[in-house]
A tleap script that builds the chain and sets N, CA, C and O, in Angstrom:
source leaprc.protein.ff14SB
mol = sequence {
  NMET ALA GLY LEU HIE LEU HIE GLN PRO MET
  HIE VAL ALA ASP ASN ARG ASP ARG GLY GLY
  ASN ALA LEU PRO LEU ARG SER GLY ARG TYR
  GLU ASN THR LYS LEU HIE GLN VAL TRP ASP
  SER GLY LEU PHE TYR SER ARG TYR ARG HIE
  HIE ALA GLU ASP GLU LEU LEU ARG ASP VAL
  LYS ALA MET ALA ASP ARG PRO GLU ALA ARG
  GLY TRP ALA ARG GLY ARG VAL GLU ASP TRP
  ALA ASP GLU SER LEU GLN VAL GLY ARG ARG
  ALA TYR LEU ILE PRO GLY THR SER ARG THR
  LEU ARG PRO GLY ASP GLU VAL GLY ARG ASP
  TYR MET GLU ALA ASN ALA PRO LEU ALA VAL
  GLU ARG VAL ALA GLN SER GLY VAL ARG LEU
  ALA ALA MET LEU ASN GLU ILE LEU CASN
}
set mol.1.N position { -8.052 42.239 1.556 }
set mol.1.CA position { -7.086 41.216 0.804 }
set mol.1.C position { -7.689 40.018 0.449 }
set mol.1.O position { -8.790 39.616 0.826 }
set mol.2.N position { -6.769 39.375 -0.427 }
set mol.2.CA position { -7.148 38.455 -1.187 }
set mol.2.C position { -7.010 37.207 -0.236 }
set mol.2.O position { -5.913 36.694 -0.015 }
set mol.3.N position { -8.399 36.662 0.415 }
set mol.3.CA position { -8.084 35.389 1.269 }
set mol.3.C position { -8.692 34.537 1.009 }
set mol.3.O position { -9.019 34.399 -0.170 }
set mol.4.N position { -9.156 33.491 2.101 }
set mol.4.CA position { -9.463 32.209 1.692 }
set mol.4.C position { -11.226 32.354 0.686 }
set mol.4.O position { -11.699 31.474 -0.033 }
set mol.5.N position { -11.822 33.692 0.973 }
set mol.5.CA position { -13.066 33.738 0.198 }
set mol.5.C position { -12.873 33.850 -1.195 }
set mol.5.O position { -13.680 33.310 -1.951 }
set mol.6.N position { -11.820 34.540 -1.674 }
set mol.6.CA position { -11.582 34.454 -3.159 }
set mol.6.C position { -11.309 33.026 -3.664 }
set mol.6.O position { -11.918 32.554 -4.624 }
set mol.7.N position { -10.394 32.378 -2.995 }
set mol.7.CA position { -10.050 31.411 -3.215 }
set mol.7.C position { -10.903 29.946 -3.315 }
set mol.7.O position { -10.488 28.863 -3.728 }
set mol.8.N position { -12.386 30.340 -2.730 }
set mol.8.CA position { -13.351 29.347 -2.515 }
set mol.8.C position { -14.120 29.373 -3.911 }
set mol.8.O position { -14.773 30.382 -4.178 }
set mol.9.N position { -14.081 28.412 -4.730 }
set mol.9.CA position { -14.578 28.458 -6.095 }
set mol.9.C position { -15.998 29.092 -6.228 }
set mol.9.O position { -16.424 29.945 -7.007 }
set mol.10.N position { -16.574 28.423 -5.246 }
set mol.10.CA position { -18.225 28.953 -5.178 }
set mol.10.C position { -18.566 30.246 -4.960 }
set mol.10.O position { -19.664 30.789 -5.077 }
set mol.11.N position { -17.158 30.833 -4.520 }
set mol.11.CA position { -17.750 32.444 -4.094 }
set mol.11.C position { -17.251 33.273 -5.629 }
set mol.11.O position { -17.114 34.495 -5.573 }
set mol.12.N position { -17.059 32.726 -6.637 }
set mol.12.CA position { -16.755 33.494 -7.981 }
set mol.12.C position { -17.673 33.017 -8.952 }
set mol.12.O position { -18.263 33.645 -9.830 }
set mol.13.N position { -17.712 31.528 -8.593 }
set mol.13.CA position { -18.733 30.891 -9.722 }
set mol.13.C position { -20.127 30.859 -9.663 }
set mol.13.O position { -20.637 30.447 -8.622 }
set mol.14.N position { -20.955 31.276 -10.745 }
set mol.14.CA position { -22.389 31.335 -10.190 }
set mol.14.C position { -22.854 31.019 -11.699 }
set mol.14.O position { -22.502 31.536 -12.759 }
set mol.15.N position { -23.846 29.904 -11.396 }
set mol.15.CA position { -24.655 29.199 -12.322 }
set mol.15.C position { -26.327 29.608 -12.402 }
set mol.15.O position { -27.293 28.948 -12.785 }
set mol.16.N position { -26.216 30.960 -11.876 }
set mol.16.CA position { -27.611 31.781 -11.706 }
set mol.16.C position { -28.261 30.810 -10.631 }
set mol.16.O position { -29.432 30.432 -10.679 }
set mol.17.N position { -27.148 30.384 -9.448 }
set mol.17.CA position { -27.900 29.608 -8.425 }
set mol.17.C position { -27.185 30.003 -7.086 }
set mol.17.O position { -26.785 29.147 -6.297 }
set mol.18.N position { -27.049 31.342 -6.878 }
set mol.18.CA position { -26.077 32.065 -5.816 }
set mol.18.C position { -24.882 31.301 -5.498 }
set mol.18.O position { -24.591 31.054 -4.327 }
set mol.19.N position { -24.162 30.908 -6.496 }
set mol.19.CA position { -22.834 30.151 -5.883 }
set mol.19.C position { -23.039 28.769 -5.519 }
set mol.19.O position { -22.425 28.286 -4.568 }
set mol.20.N position { -23.857 28.096 -6.204 }
set mol.20.CA position { -24.276 26.527 -5.737 }
set mol.20.C position { -25.169 26.733 -4.464 }
set mol.20.O position { -25.423 25.650 -3.936 }
set mol.21.N position { -25.667 27.707 -3.881 }
set mol.21.CA position { -26.264 27.740 -2.769 }
set mol.21.C position { -27.944 27.161 -2.932 }
set mol.21.O position { -28.605 26.568 -2.079 }
set mol.22.N position { -28.360 27.570 -4.361 }
set mol.22.CA position { -29.428 27.068 -4.768 }
set mol.22.C position { -29.526 25.981 -5.600 }
set mol.22.O position { -30.436 25.923 -6.426 }
set mol.23.N position { -28.427 24.817 -5.451 }
set mol.23.CA position { -28.218 23.645 -6.051 }
set mol.23.C position { -28.526 22.771 -5.105 }
set mol.23.O position { -27.616 22.414 -4.356 }
set mol.24.N position { -29.638 22.322 -4.951 }
set mol.24.CA position { -29.616 20.953 -3.793 }
set mol.24.C position { -29.273 19.693 -4.626 }
set mol.24.O position { -29.638 19.389 -5.762 }
set mol.25.N position { -28.352 18.948 -3.622 }
set mol.25.CA position { -28.022 17.920 -3.741 }
set mol.25.C position { -27.806 16.881 -2.883 }
set mol.25.O position { -27.872 17.244 -1.709 }
set mol.26.N position { -27.553 15.629 -3.049 }
set mol.26.CA position { -27.562 14.745 -1.949 }
set mol.26.C position { -25.950 14.368 -1.702 }
set mol.26.O position { -25.171 14.654 -2.611 }
set mol.27.N position { -25.541 13.864 -0.742 }
set mol.27.CA position { -24.151 13.398 -0.073 }
set mol.27.C position { -24.629 12.021 0.481 }
set mol.27.O position { -25.399 12.040 1.441 }
set mol.28.N position { -24.261 10.909 -0.009 }
set mol.28.CA position { -24.425 10.084 0.788 }
set mol.28.C position { -25.966 9.529 0.356 }
set mol.28.O position { -26.576 10.061 -0.572 }
set mol.29.N position { -26.452 8.553 1.030 }
set mol.29.CA position { -27.867 8.003 0.570 }
set mol.29.C position { -29.032 9.187 1.131 }
set mol.29.O position { -29.808 9.580 0.260 }
set mol.30.N position { -29.161 9.637 2.197 }
set mol.30.CA position { -29.923 10.419 2.836 }
set mol.30.C position { -29.777 11.999 3.004 }
set mol.30.O position { -30.729 12.737 3.260 }
set mol.31.N position { -28.499 12.409 2.830 }
set mol.31.CA position { -28.226 13.658 3.266 }
set mol.31.C position { -28.474 14.811 2.250 }
set mol.31.O position { -28.017 14.765 1.108 }
set mol.32.N position { -28.968 15.499 2.561 }
set mol.32.CA position { -29.341 16.672 1.636 }
set mol.32.C position { -28.299 17.845 2.115 }
set mol.32.O position { -27.999 18.140 3.272 }
set mol.33.N position { -27.785 18.492 0.756 }
set mol.33.CA position { -26.815 19.370 0.809 }
set mol.33.C position { -27.080 20.660 -0.310 }
set mol.33.O position { -28.165 20.874 -0.851 }
set mol.34.N position { -25.975 21.367 -0.496 }
set mol.34.CA position { -26.139 22.189 -1.664 }
set mol.34.C position { -24.746 22.065 -1.902 }
set mol.34.O position { -23.891 21.613 -1.140 }
set mol.35.N position { -24.580 22.649 -3.370 }
set mol.35.CA position { -23.074 22.682 -3.927 }
set mol.35.C position { -22.119 23.306 -3.047 }
set mol.35.O position { -21.058 22.813 -2.666 }
set mol.36.N position { -22.727 24.755 -2.677 }
set mol.36.CA position { -21.865 25.476 -2.202 }
set mol.36.C position { -21.275 24.641 -0.549 }
set mol.36.O position { -20.143 24.684 -0.068 }
set mol.37.N position { -22.116 24.163 -0.178 }
set mol.37.CA position { -21.759 23.595 1.214 }
set mol.37.C position { -20.720 22.451 0.661 }
set mol.37.O position { -19.854 22.119 1.471 }
set mol.38.N position { -20.706 21.864 -0.513 }
set mol.38.CA position { -19.767 20.550 -0.517 }
set mol.38.C position { -18.521 21.328 -0.642 }
set mol.38.O position { -17.509 20.789 -0.195 }
set mol.39.N position { -18.409 22.556 -1.196 }
set mol.39.CA position { -17.375 23.251 -1.424 }
set mol.39.C position { -16.732 23.745 -0.045 }
set mol.39.O position { -15.542 23.639 0.251 }
set mol.40.N position { -17.766 24.316 0.759 }
set mol.40.CA position { -17.145 24.912 1.971 }
set mol.40.C position { -16.578 24.063 3.068 }
set mol.40.O position { -15.703 24.402 3.865 }
set mol.41.N position { -17.254 22.808 2.991 }
set mol.41.CA position { -16.853 21.723 3.882 }
set mol.41.C position { -16.944 20.364 3.794 }
set mol.41.O position { -16.221 19.728 4.562 }
set mol.42.N position { -17.695 19.727 3.003 }
set mol.42.CA position { -17.956 18.376 2.609 }
set mol.42.C position { -16.835 17.977 1.771 }
set mol.42.O position { -16.533 16.832 2.107 }
set mol.43.N position { -16.187 18.333 0.968 }
set mol.43.CA position { -14.905 18.006 0.535 }
set mol.43.C position { -13.700 17.572 1.327 }
set mol.43.O position { -12.938 16.621 1.148 }
set mol.44.N position { -13.727 18.701 2.435 }
set mol.44.CA position { -12.693 18.559 3.570 }
set mol.44.C position { -13.264 17.322 4.521 }
set mol.44.O position { -12.418 16.714 5.177 }
set mol.45.N position { -14.223 17.043 4.596 }
set mol.45.CA position { -14.951 16.134 5.646 }
set mol.45.C position { -14.679 14.811 4.919 }
set mol.45.O position { -13.975 13.965 5.471 }
set mol.46.N position { -15.115 14.632 3.910 }
set mol.46.CA position { -14.800 13.409 2.816 }
set mol.46.C position { -13.401 13.010 3.049 }
set mol.46.O position { -13.193 11.820 3.285 }
set mol.47.N position { -12.391 13.853 3.016 }
set mol.47.CA position { -11.009 13.839 2.919 }
set mol.47.C position { -10.328 13.497 4.217 }
set mol.47.O position { -9.394 12.716 4.398 }
set mol.48.N position { -11.018 14.277 5.130 }
set mol.48.CA position { -9.967 14.351 6.546 }
set mol.48.C position { -11.622 14.059 7.429 }
set mol.48.O position { -12.296 15.044 7.731 }
set mol.49.N position { -12.020 12.916 7.697 }
set mol.49.CA position { -13.194 12.405 8.426 }
set mol.49.C position { -12.467 12.678 9.948 }
set mol.49.O position { -11.258 12.650 10.181 }
set mol.50.N position { -13.666 12.974 10.994 }
set mol.50.CA position { -13.443 13.058 12.239 }
set mol.50.C position { -12.434 14.440 12.354 }
set mol.50.O position { -11.477 14.416 13.128 }
set mol.51.N position { -12.704 15.539 11.590 }
set mol.51.CA position { -12.029 16.514 11.991 }
set mol.51.C position { -10.588 16.590 12.050 }
set mol.51.O position { -9.944 17.278 12.842 }
set mol.52.N position { -10.146 15.854 11.179 }
set mol.52.CA position { -8.543 15.567 11.337 }
set mol.52.C position { -7.779 17.057 10.914 }
set mol.52.O position { -6.855 17.169 10.108 }
set mol.53.N position { -8.235 17.825 11.455 }
set mol.53.CA position { -7.300 19.333 10.840 }
set mol.53.C position { -5.944 19.139 10.822 }
set mol.53.O position { -5.257 19.713 9.978 }
set mol.54.N position { -5.291 18.135 11.946 }
set mol.54.CA position { -3.791 18.295 11.645 }
set mol.54.C position { -3.534 17.371 10.258 }
set mol.54.O position { -2.429 17.465 9.725 }
set mol.55.N position { -4.245 16.746 9.849 }
set mol.55.CA position { -3.929 15.796 8.499 }
set mol.55.C position { -4.113 17.142 7.431 }
set mol.55.O position { -3.265 17.398 6.576 }
set mol.56.N position { -5.106 17.786 7.587 }
set mol.56.CA position { -5.267 18.963 6.481 }
set mol.56.C position { -4.341 19.787 6.615 }
set mol.56.O position { -3.948 20.212 5.528 }
set mol.57.N position { -3.745 20.257 7.621 }
set mol.57.CA position { -2.514 21.192 7.750 }
set mol.57.C position { -1.186 20.731 7.218 }
set mol.57.O position { -0.346 21.473 6.707 }
set mol.58.N position { -1.067 19.269 7.409 }
set mol.58.CA position { -0.035 18.560 6.923 }
set mol.58.C position { 0.040 18.791 5.296 }
set mol.58.O position { 0.950 19.362 4.696 }
set mol.59.N position { -1.085 18.235 4.763 }
set mol.59.CA position { -1.169 18.461 3.359 }
set mol.59.C position { -1.050 19.623 2.655 }
set mol.59.O position { -0.459 19.796 1.588 }
set mol.60.N position { -1.708 20.483 3.387 }
set mol.60.CA position { -1.627 21.911 3.085 }
set mol.60.C position { -0.271 22.762 2.932 }
set mol.60.O position { 0.085 23.587 2.091 }
set mol.61.N position { 0.372 22.211 4.133 }
set mol.61.CA position { 1.749 22.789 4.025 }
set mol.61.C position { 2.826 21.960 3.194 }
set mol.61.O position { 3.946 22.430 2.991 }
set mol.62.N position { 2.402 20.567 2.668 }
set mol.62.CA position { 3.310 20.050 1.766 }
set mol.62.C position { 3.164 20.366 0.323 }
set mol.62.O position { 4.051 20.125 -0.496 }
set mol.63.N position { 1.872 20.985 -0.009 }
set mol.63.CA position { 1.606 21.613 -1.055 }
set mol.63.C position { 2.334 22.843 -1.212 }
set mol.63.O position { 2.995 23.081 -2.223 }
set mol.64.N position { 2.218 23.738 -0.107 }
set mol.64.CA position { 2.602 25.016 -0.048 }
set mol.64.C position { 4.574 24.873 -0.018 }
set mol.64.O position { 5.314 25.856 0.005 }
set mol.65.N position { 4.963 23.681 -0.027 }
set mol.65.CA position { 6.284 23.598 0.220 }
set mol.65.C position { 6.872 23.206 -1.121 }
set mol.65.O position { 8.079 23.276 -1.354 }
set mol.66.N position { 5.890 22.757 -2.061 }
set mol.66.CA position { 6.633 22.240 -3.213 }
set mol.66.C position { 6.832 23.312 -4.407 }
set mol.66.O position { 5.979 24.162 -4.665 }
set mol.67.N position { 8.069 23.178 -5.116 }
set mol.67.CA position { 8.607 24.175 -5.786 }
set mol.67.C position { 7.637 24.997 -6.486 }
set mol.67.O position { 7.631 26.207 -6.259 }
set mol.68.N position { 6.778 24.464 -7.349 }
set mol.68.CA position { 5.709 25.574 -7.980 }
set mol.68.C position { 4.802 26.358 -7.202 }
set mol.68.O position { 4.056 27.195 -7.711 }
set mol.69.N position { 4.854 26.075 -5.837 }
set mol.69.CA position { 4.357 27.141 -4.903 }
set mol.69.C position { 4.955 28.231 -4.876 }
set mol.69.O position { 4.282 29.187 -4.491 }
set mol.70.N position { 5.888 28.396 -5.124 }
set mol.70.CA position { 6.754 29.956 -5.223 }
set mol.70.C position { 6.377 30.844 -6.181 }
set mol.70.O position { 6.414 32.062 -6.006 }
set mol.71.N position { 5.960 30.231 -7.340 }
set mol.71.CA position { 5.361 31.038 -8.310 }
set mol.71.C position { 3.710 31.574 -7.955 }
set mol.71.O position { 3.196 32.466 -8.631 }
set mol.72.N position { 3.036 30.956 -6.903 }
set mol.72.CA position { 1.667 31.184 -6.486 }
set mol.72.C position { 1.603 32.485 -6.229 }
set mol.72.O position { 0.494 33.013 -6.309 }
set mol.73.N position { 2.438 33.070 -5.965 }
set mol.73.CA position { 2.180 34.595 -4.952 }
set mol.73.C position { 2.221 35.688 -6.246 }
set mol.73.O position { 1.740 36.813 -6.105 }
set mol.74.N position { 2.865 35.235 -7.573 }
set mol.74.CA position { 2.876 35.988 -8.672 }
set mol.74.C position { 1.351 36.296 -9.151 }
set mol.74.O position { 0.444 35.614 -8.672 }
set mol.75.N position { 1.105 37.185 -9.969 }
set mol.75.CA position { -0.035 37.723 -10.610 }
set mol.75.C position { -0.842 38.734 -9.806 }
set mol.75.O position { -0.509 39.060 -8.667 }
set mol.76.N position { -1.822 39.179 -10.379 }
set mol.76.CA position { -2.883 40.130 -9.565 }
set mol.76.C position { -3.944 39.160 -8.997 }
set mol.76.O position { -3.960 37.948 -9.214 }
set mol.77.N position { -4.765 39.799 -8.293 }
set mol.77.CA position { -6.023 39.366 -7.250 }
set mol.77.C position { -7.004 38.907 -8.595 }
set mol.77.O position { -7.632 37.852 -8.508 }
set mol.78.N position { -7.099 39.686 -9.747 }
set mol.78.CA position { -7.728 39.082 -10.493 }
set mol.78.C position { -7.623 37.744 -11.401 }
set mol.78.O position { -8.551 37.021 -11.764 }
set mol.79.N position { -6.217 37.611 -11.673 }
set mol.79.CA position { -5.928 36.380 -11.816 }
set mol.79.C position { -6.124 35.303 -10.918 }
set mol.79.O position { -6.473 34.278 -11.503 }
set mol.80.N position { -6.006 35.191 -9.606 }
set mol.80.CA position { -6.733 34.351 -8.623 }
set mol.80.C position { -7.943 34.346 -8.497 }
set mol.80.O position { -8.415 33.300 -8.053 }
set mol.81.N position { -8.753 35.299 -8.773 }
set mol.81.CA position { -10.396 34.886 -9.045 }
set mol.81.C position { -10.578 34.267 -10.211 }
set mol.81.O position { -11.527 33.483 -10.231 }
set mol.82.N position { -9.944 34.384 -11.207 }
set mol.82.CA position { -10.067 33.909 -12.430 }
set mol.82.C position { -9.805 32.245 -12.162 }
set mol.82.O position { -10.555 31.339 -12.526 }
set mol.83.N position { -8.514 32.111 -11.413 }
set mol.83.CA position { -8.075 30.583 -11.046 }
set mol.83.C position { -9.462 29.768 -10.726 }
set mol.83.O position { -9.851 28.734 -11.270 }
set mol.84.N position { -10.228 30.682 -9.473 }
set mol.84.CA position { -11.298 30.107 -8.782 }
set mol.84.C position { -12.663 29.832 -9.651 }
set mol.84.O position { -13.546 28.985 -9.516 }
set mol.85.N position { -12.485 30.828 -10.541 }
set mol.85.CA position { -13.715 30.681 -11.796 }
set mol.85.C position { -13.560 29.628 -12.562 }
set mol.85.O position { -14.526 29.097 -13.110 }
set mol.86.N position { -12.356 29.202 -12.694 }
set mol.86.CA position { -12.038 28.217 -13.663 }
set mol.86.C position { -12.254 26.801 -12.788 }
set mol.86.O position { -12.844 25.877 -13.350 }
set mol.87.N position { -11.843 26.655 -11.604 }
set mol.87.CA position { -12.263 25.473 -10.478 }
set mol.87.C position { -13.743 25.405 -10.311 }
set mol.87.O position { -14.383 24.359 -10.210 }
set mol.88.N position { -14.233 26.624 -10.290 }
set mol.88.CA position { -15.882 26.768 -10.060 }
set mol.88.C position { -16.565 25.956 -10.923 }
set mol.88.O position { -17.442 25.187 -10.531 }
set mol.89.N position { -16.158 26.089 -12.326 }
set mol.89.CA position { -16.825 25.835 -13.508 }
set mol.89.C position { -16.754 24.224 -13.564 }
set mol.89.O position { -17.735 23.551 -13.881 }
set mol.90.N position { -15.547 23.689 -13.240 }
set mol.90.CA position { -15.410 22.456 -13.152 }
set mol.90.C position { -16.283 21.695 -11.796 }
set mol.90.O position { -16.701 20.538 -11.806 }
set mol.91.N position { -16.393 22.486 -10.886 }
set mol.91.CA position { -17.469 21.834 -9.726 }
set mol.91.C position { -18.717 21.709 -10.033 }
set mol.91.O position { -19.492 21.165 -9.247 }
set mol.92.N position { -19.163 22.241 -11.356 }
set mol.92.CA position { -20.609 22.041 -11.552 }
set mol.92.C position { -20.794 20.500 -12.628 }
set mol.92.O position { -21.793 19.991 -13.136 }
set mol.93.N position { -19.627 20.194 -12.648 }
set mol.93.CA position { -19.616 18.943 -13.632 }
set mol.93.C position { -19.318 17.676 -13.075 }
set mol.93.O position { -18.348 17.552 -12.326 }
set mol.94.N position { -20.145 16.600 -13.401 }
set mol.94.CA position { -19.931 15.536 -12.790 }
set mol.94.C position { -18.612 14.790 -13.323 }
set mol.94.O position { -18.438 14.667 -14.535 }
set mol.95.N position { -17.591 14.244 -12.294 }
set mol.95.CA position { -16.408 14.052 -12.972 }
set mol.95.C position { -16.217 13.202 -14.360 }
set mol.95.O position { -17.215 12.590 -14.738 }
set mol.96.N position { -15.314 13.130 -14.963 }
set mol.96.CA position { -15.237 12.537 -16.033 }
set mol.96.C position { -16.352 12.452 -17.274 }
set mol.96.O position { -16.490 11.565 -18.116 }
set mol.97.N position { -17.080 13.664 -17.088 }
set mol.97.CA position { -18.307 13.800 -17.993 }
set mol.97.C position { -18.262 15.332 -18.600 }
set mol.97.O position { -17.468 16.138 -18.114 }
set mol.98.N position { -19.117 15.696 -19.649 }
set mol.98.CA position { -19.473 17.107 -19.467 }
set mol.98.C position { -20.624 17.284 -18.941 }
set mol.98.O position { -20.957 18.464 -18.837 }
set mol.99.N position { -21.433 16.420 -18.528 }
set mol.99.CA position { -22.716 16.858 -17.699 }
set mol.99.C position { -22.795 17.425 -16.321 }
set mol.99.O position { -22.223 16.799 -15.429 }
set mol.100.N position { -23.518 18.684 -15.987 }
set mol.100.CA position { -23.480 19.379 -14.985 }
set mol.100.C position { -24.393 18.873 -14.167 }
set mol.100.O position { -25.375 18.264 -14.588 }
set mol.101.N position { -24.213 19.029 -13.227 }
set mol.101.CA position { -25.004 18.634 -11.717 }
set mol.101.C position { -26.365 19.249 -12.083 }
set mol.101.O position { -26.557 20.251 -12.772 }
set mol.102.N position { -27.302 18.433 -11.470 }
set mol.102.CA position { -28.769 18.921 -11.702 }
set mol.102.C position { -29.418 18.893 -10.458 }
set mol.102.O position { -28.993 17.910 -9.851 }
set mol.103.N position { -30.304 19.546 -9.744 }
set mol.103.CA position { -30.945 19.433 -8.511 }
set mol.103.C position { -31.316 17.899 -8.218 }
set mol.103.O position { -31.912 17.230 -9.062 }
set mol.104.N position { -30.907 17.352 -6.902 }
set mol.104.CA position { -31.045 16.069 -6.465 }
set mol.104.C position { -30.000 15.291 -7.218 }
set mol.104.O position { -30.324 14.103 -7.219 }
set mol.105.N position { -29.145 15.451 -7.704 }
set mol.105.CA position { -27.850 14.490 -7.841 }
set mol.105.C position { -27.131 14.203 -6.727 }
set mol.105.O position { -27.195 14.881 -5.702 }
set mol.106.N position { -26.338 13.081 -6.885 }
set mol.106.CA position { -25.916 12.621 -5.436 }
set mol.106.C position { -24.298 12.944 -6.089 }
set mol.106.O position { -23.929 12.547 -7.194 }
set mol.107.N position { -23.607 13.606 -5.301 }
set mol.107.CA position { -22.261 13.819 -5.229 }
set mol.107.C position { -21.646 12.858 -4.335 }
set mol.107.O position { -21.818 12.881 -3.116 }
set mol.108.N position { -20.710 11.754 -5.137 }
set mol.108.CA position { -20.540 10.865 -4.179 }
set mol.108.C position { -18.921 10.634 -4.073 }
set mol.108.O position { -18.166 11.604 -4.136 }
set mol.109.N position { -18.522 9.560 -3.943 }
set mol.109.CA position { -17.135 9.156 -3.958 }
set mol.109.C position { -16.403 9.671 -5.062 }
set mol.109.O position { -15.293 10.166 -4.867 }
set mol.110.N position { -16.921 9.607 -6.253 }
set mol.110.CA position { -16.112 9.942 -7.466 }
set mol.110.C position { -15.917 11.621 -7.545 }
set mol.110.O position { -14.917 12.232 -7.921 }
set mol.111.N position { -16.797 11.989 -7.217 }
set mol.111.CA position { -17.084 13.552 -6.940 }
set mol.111.C position { -16.008 14.232 -5.963 }
set mol.111.O position { -15.317 15.239 -6.117 }
set mol.112.N position { -16.104 13.397 -4.993 }
set mol.112.CA position { -15.217 13.845 -3.613 }
set mol.112.C position { -13.719 13.792 -3.885 }
set mol.112.O position { -12.965 14.741 -3.670 }
set mol.113.N position { -13.368 12.684 -4.345 }
set mol.113.CA position { -11.985 12.048 -4.935 }
set mol.113.C position { -11.650 13.002 -5.817 }
set mol.113.O position { -10.458 13.309 -5.804 }
set mol.114.N position { -12.549 13.731 -6.808 }
set mol.114.CA position { -12.008 14.202 -8.116 }
set mol.114.C position { -11.759 15.694 -7.603 }
set mol.114.O position { -10.983 16.378 -8.270 }
set mol.115.N position { -12.279 16.181 -6.617 }
set mol.115.CA position { -12.453 17.561 -6.274 }
set mol.115.C position { -11.974 18.049 -4.991 }
set mol.115.O position { -11.754 19.248 -4.818 }
set mol.116.N position { -11.771 17.009 -3.911 }
set mol.116.CA position { -10.878 17.553 -2.805 }
set mol.116.C position { -9.492 17.794 -2.788 }
set mol.116.O position { -8.981 18.547 -1.960 }
set mol.117.N position { -8.693 17.046 -3.875 }
set mol.117.CA position { -7.259 17.766 -4.042 }
set mol.117.C position { -7.524 19.179 -4.341 }
set mol.117.O position { -6.869 20.002 -3.703 }
set mol.118.N position { -8.354 19.585 -5.182 }
set mol.118.CA position { -8.332 20.710 -5.894 }
set mol.118.C position { -8.889 21.945 -4.652 }
set mol.118.O position { -8.580 23.137 -4.650 }
set mol.119.N position { -9.586 21.384 -3.871 }
set mol.119.CA position { -10.436 22.209 -2.398 }
set mol.119.C position { -9.121 22.589 -1.297 }
set mol.119.O position { -8.935 23.568 -0.574 }
set mol.120.N position { -8.355 21.388 -1.526 }
set mol.120.CA position { -6.927 21.754 -0.394 }
set mol.120.C position { -5.835 22.393 -1.177 }
set mol.120.O position { -4.975 22.887 -0.448 }
set mol.121.N position { -5.609 22.534 -2.543 }
set mol.121.CA position { -4.760 23.457 -3.240 }
set mol.121.C position { -5.084 24.666 -3.092 }
set mol.121.O position { -4.221 25.485 -2.776 }
set mol.122.N position { -6.353 25.023 -3.282 }
set mol.122.CA position { -6.944 26.582 -3.002 }
set mol.122.C position { -6.597 26.962 -1.773 }
set mol.122.O position { -6.115 28.085 -1.618 }
set mol.123.N position { -6.770 26.139 -0.738 }
set mol.123.CA position { -6.140 26.420 0.633 }
set mol.123.C position { -5.083 27.084 0.594 }
set mol.123.O position { -4.826 28.260 0.851 }
set mol.124.N position { -4.324 25.994 0.156 }
set mol.124.CA position { -2.770 26.286 0.275 }
set mol.124.C position { -2.111 27.364 -0.483 }
set mol.124.O position { -1.092 27.988 -0.188 }
set mol.125.N position { -2.958 27.482 -1.620 }
set mol.125.CA position { -2.644 28.694 -2.464 }
set mol.125.C position { -3.174 30.121 -1.727 }
set mol.125.O position { -2.503 31.136 -1.914 }
set mol.126.N position { -4.038 30.167 -1.129 }
set mol.126.CA position { -4.735 31.341 -0.244 }
set mol.126.C position { -3.432 31.641 0.845 }
set mol.126.O position { -2.940 32.758 1.012 }
set mol.127.N position { -2.982 30.367 1.558 }
set mol.127.CA position { -1.900 30.752 2.438 }
set mol.127.C position { -0.914 31.247 1.862 }
set mol.127.O position { -0.493 32.341 2.237 }
set mol.128.N position { -0.370 30.624 0.913 }
set mol.128.CA position { 1.200 31.276 0.249 }
set mol.128.C position { 0.714 32.625 -0.138 }
set mol.128.O position { 1.520 33.511 0.144 }
set mol.129.N position { -0.379 33.022 -0.705 }
set mol.129.CA position { -0.285 34.446 -1.352 }
set mol.129.C position { -0.787 35.389 -0.139 }
set mol.129.O position { -0.473 36.574 -0.248 }
set mol.130.N position { -1.418 35.066 0.833 }
set mol.130.CA position { -1.577 35.863 2.101 }
set mol.130.C position { -0.491 36.087 2.856 }
set mol.130.O position { -0.359 37.142 3.477 }
set mol.131.N position { 0.540 34.967 2.886 }
set mol.131.CA position { 1.690 35.110 3.569 }
set mol.131.C position { 2.752 36.164 2.878 }
set mol.131.O position { 3.593 36.845 3.465 }
set mol.132.N position { 2.460 36.102 1.376 }
set mol.132.CA position { 3.441 36.838 0.725 }
set mol.132.C position { 3.032 38.426 0.675 }
set mol.132.O position { 3.866 39.304 0.456 }
set mol.133.N position { 1.620 38.683 0.911 }
set mol.133.CA position { 1.049 39.897 0.817 }
set mol.133.C position { 1.444 40.574 2.306 }
set mol.133.O position { 1.770 41.756 2.407 }
set mol.134.N position { 1.385 39.879 3.165 }
set mol.134.CA position { 1.801 40.315 4.739 }
set mol.134.C position { 3.259 40.439 4.705 }
set mol.134.O position { 3.759 41.280 5.453 }
set mol.135.N position { 3.967 39.784 4.008 }
set mol.135.CA position { 5.564 39.791 4.207 }
set mol.135.C position { 5.947 41.263 3.354 }
set mol.135.O position { 6.834 42.007 3.773 }
set mol.136.N position { 5.276 41.521 2.301 }
set mol.136.CA position { 5.261 42.738 1.304 }
set mol.136.C position { 4.703 43.931 2.297 }
set mol.136.O position { 5.241 45.039 2.293 }
set mol.137.N position { 3.727 43.660 3.036 }
set mol.137.CA position { 3.413 44.978 3.859 }
set mol.137.C position { 4.311 45.220 5.052 }
set mol.137.O position { 4.503 46.351 5.496 }
set mol.138.N position { 4.845 44.150 5.549 }
set mol.138.CA position { 5.788 44.303 6.705 }
set mol.138.C position { 7.082 44.503 6.710 }
set mol.138.O position { 7.814 44.592 7.696 }
set mol.139.N position { 7.511 44.613 4.995 }
set mol.139.CA position { 8.906 44.851 5.078 }
set mol.139.C position { 9.209 46.120 4.299 }
set mol.139.O position { 10.364 46.538 4.224 }
savepdb mol mol.pdb
quit
């Protein structure tokens, strides 16, 4: 099934760095991280501090309730992977530039603000698509 993993851009994007696992970055002044980790949890933590899952759930539901979300279930799994690939390519860029992240770069507020909405949208899309697939199977 096309679940959350397919919708996580670093699971399909690869810059010869194992999906960002071999790209060391800094988040904040002293915290070491990897690009993959930023997309697994860092973007969510930056937007929903103190593990505010209820806020994340509210935002995911609001996105899933938008009129354009009705079209998310259309297409093939390969199309959804291509969407993640496009987001993944953007994930390697410093926001507002065409420069790619390099080892040791800091992913700060600009990066988080530019990419957190994309990460939340990918979660919403995965939920809408999973629900549609389950409805199809159960009907």
